[in-house]
Structures are given as C-alpha cells and as structure tokens.
N, C-alpha and C positions, 0 to 999 in steps of 0.2 A: 285351749287351742286341742285339739286332736292331735295325735302321735303323727310323724312323716313317715311314713312305711321305706323302712332300708331293702332297695334293691335288690333283687333275687339275682346270683351268679346266673348266666343263658349265654347259651348259644344257636346260633346258627346258620347257613349252611346256602350259599346260591350255587343249584347244581346246577352246568352251562352245558350246553351241545350247540353242536352247529350243521345243521340239518339242510339247506346250505347258509340259510340264517342263522344271527346268534339267538339262543333260545333259553328259556332258564325255566324251570323247574316252581309253580306255582301251587299253594296244597290251600281249598276252602276250608278254613276254621270249621263247626259244628255251631247251628244255629246256638245248641242250647250249652253251649264255649262261655265260664265265666269271667274269660277275656279274648277280648277281639273277637264272638262270636258272626259266625258270615263272612268276616274279613279272610279276605286270600295273602298267601304270606309264602314265606321259604321253610320250610324245614326244620324245625329246633325246636328246643324247649329248654327247662333249665337245669344246671347240674343234681346232679347227684351222689351221694355218697359214694357209690359206687364204682363213677365213672374215674377218680383218681385210682382206685385198683388198675382198671379196665384198663389207663396207661400202660402197662407193663407188657399190652401186645397190640402196641400202637406200634406200627413198625412205620417212620419218618424222624422229626424233633425228637431231641429230649425234650426230658421233662425243663430242665435247666436252656434248653433252646426255645423251646415252645414259650417259655414264663418270660427269657428277656425280649422276642418279639410280640408277646403281647404288654410289656411292660410291668409286672410282676416279679415280684422274690422268688415262688417258686408254685406250681400248681396250674401253672397254663396248659399241660398236655391236657390235661381235664376235659378242659374248653373243646383242643378236635377231639379226643374222642367220647366226649357228651353229642358232639353235632353230628357227626358218623354213627353212634345207635340211632339216634333220634329221627335220621334219613331213613336208616331201615325200617321203625319199627312204622314213621306215621308214611313214608314212599314206597317199601320195600325195596330199595335200593341195598346192596350190599358193597363193599367198600372192602374187599376180601384179598389176599394172598397168601402161596403158599408160607412156610416160617422162614423160609430163605430169602421170599420176595418175589417167588416167580412167579406167573400169573395162573391164575385158577379157571378150569374148567365148571364148573357149579354138576352141568349133568347132569345123575339122578338124584343131589343137593337137593334140587327144588321143590321136590314137593315134603320134603323133611324143613324145607326152610318157613315153610309155610306154615307146620306146627311150633317151631323154633317162637316163627315172628307173635301167632297167637298166644302163644305162652309169654314171650316178656311183655307183649301189652296189657296182661291181665297178671302181672308181678309174680308170675309162677314159675318163671328163670330169669337167671340174667343173659348180657349175653358176655361174657364171660366165662358163662358156663357153658355155651356155644361155641366159642370162639377154639377153648381149651378141646371140647366133642372132637372136633377134626385138626385138631393142630393148625388153626388158620390165625392171619395177624389179620389188626386193618389196616388200610391202607393210606398213610397221608399221606403220604409224597407229596404228590398233587396237588395239596393244600395250601394256600393263600390267604393268608387274612386280611381282611379287607375294609371292615369298618367297626364302631365301636359308637355303641346308645346305649342312655338310660331311660327308662321310662318318666315322663314329668311325674311329678306332684302331681295329686287329682286319684286318677285309676285306680280300683280295688287291689289290682297288684302293681307291681313295679318289679324291673327287669333291667339287670345291667348285664348288655349282651355284648357278644361278640362273632362278628359277624366274618365267616369264611367262604370263599369260593372255590369250585372243583368241578371237573368236569367229568360227566356223567360220564357213571360205569360201563361198557361197550354189554351191547349180549342180554339189558335185563331190561323189564319193563317195571315204568314205576305204578302202581297201586293205592291206594289208600287207603285207611287200615276200615276206613267206615263208623269212625267211633270219633278222634277226637279230631280228626280231618273225612269231609264228607267227599270232595270232587280234588282231580288231580290234571290240570295242565301243563303243558308247554305254552311261554308263550312268546313271543318277541317283544323288549321292553316294552319300544315304542309302540306298540298296538296295546298292550297292559295299561301305559300311563293315556293313553284318549282313550279305551276303555272309561277308566278312572275320570279321565276328565267329563265323558258322559253321562256317569252315575248310573254305570252296568257293572262298574267292576270295579266294590271296596277294600281299600287299602288304608294301611295307615300309614300317620308319617314319615317313619323307618323306612319303612320298602318303597315309598313311594319317591325319595332321594335316593335310595339306593339305586331302584330300577333309572333314574335320570341323571345319574353318574354314569352309569354303565351302558347306556343306551345308544352312544355313540362309537360303541367298538363296534368293528366290523368284524374282528375272527375270535377263536377266544383264544388261541396266543396273543393278540395282543391284550384283552382281556385279566389274562396269569400275568403277563409282561408285571402289567400298571397296580396291579395288588403287591404282588410283587418286592417292588421301585414304593412303596410308600411306607409313611409310619400313619394309622391311621390314630385321629384324636379324639379322645370324648367326647360325645355331642349330648348335649345334654336338654331336649326342648322345652319349653317352658307354657302354661294352658293360661293365658290368660282371659281375663272378662274385656273386652276393647267393644263401645257403642251398644250392647247386648249381644256382642258375640262371642264367643267363644275363639280365639286364635292362639297357632301356634307359634312360638318365638323361640330364633334360635339365636346365638349373640352375633353371629358374623349377617341377621337378615339387620337393615334397618326399620 
C-alpha cells in the first residue's frame, strides 16, 4: 500500500470588497499547475520557512495569540504572514502600514513594487527584505480566521490549509502574476456558485463550500464579524468510489 502523504501547512485568504455588493477575489490557476490546474481559487499557498521569520514584521496578533486562535501550540503567526505574502506574489495586493501602524501612500513606490514582486516570485528576494527596505509592516489587524480544510487522501499533493478573510486594501489593483495564476476576477459569491453549477467556472470542494457559507452575507462588516465570532473546526473530506463515480464526503454529510 502506498504511503499516505502528510498534508503540508498552507494558508489562503478571501480578499473581499463591497462595491456595493459583496465580492471576493478569485484567481484562475495555470492549466499547467500540478495542483488544481485551471481551477479558480483564493490567493494562497504553502507555508515557507521564511514565513516564520516574516512574522516578526507582522502588525496584529502575537504568535501566541495567533496560535491560540488556530488551535496550535506555536507558529500560528506564520499562517497570517504566508497568506499576506502569497496575496502580494499572486495578485499584487499589498497589506502594509508604517512601523507605527499608520496608513501609507504607496505613491512612487508602486513602480518599485513591480520589481520587488518579480524578484519574490523568482526567489531572488524575500518579503522580509522588501519590508526592511521601506521600514514597513504587514498589516494583519483586520484578518479573521474563517475555516480549516485538509486535502483528502488521493491527490498528488495534500495541504492542511487555514482560510482567512480580510477587506481589500483601498486604492490597489489586483493583477495576477501570469505564471501560477493567469486570470483575476472579482466575483459575487452566489454568481460564482451559479457559474460553477453551470460548468463554466471550475472550483474545488473547499472553495465551493466556503463560498456557500459566505453567500448569504449582505455586507463586508457582517462577514468579518461572523468570522471573528466562530471557532472553525478541522474539515477533512474523503474521496470515495460510489456506483462508479468519485464522490466527496464530509462527516456532517448524510
């Protein structure tokens, strides 16, 4: 019997805005990706060793507070840092503030940030180096923990992923990196679900379930308050063969 892959720690984030309806940022993964190629997902990815050190540059919960929120003994802040780092790398949205927590005008730095982003995606630099160069801090103060999903046994890669939600940064334009992700779309959750049901919008099970859970919220404030009030439980779907079809099953399903 083949060894069961141990899920890799990962973080993803629902970047949401109200214009005036609630919309969430969706990214289409490159068809050549070895994990859910062609599917629409939220920004995110696996944790890297550097994300632990990046936590020192995060303004928001302490590692102790973040770990308690995620049900971990330690290392929780790295998930927050990884989610914000991935959002910049994949979608170009940067959640940063001055060292004292005050808001920033990116101004002339915008053109430089294009170069930084290319260097980060090429592995030629790091988010910590970029933050140090400007004396900025990643801003996780508005991030809320929303869900916890584990990839089922079967796919070639497995992830133990923490889902967050955060309001979109003002005056920034989301632009895909044209490598890992090839399309950027802001979607009303109900419309994304309808497109998926019609076969026009490929999504994986945790993405669908997450959109179903947030589709009923009328405002950004309601969604953020909901996330702040809940204690997400670990959900680990199972892939089963039933009557010749592959089905996905959760413990709460009948």
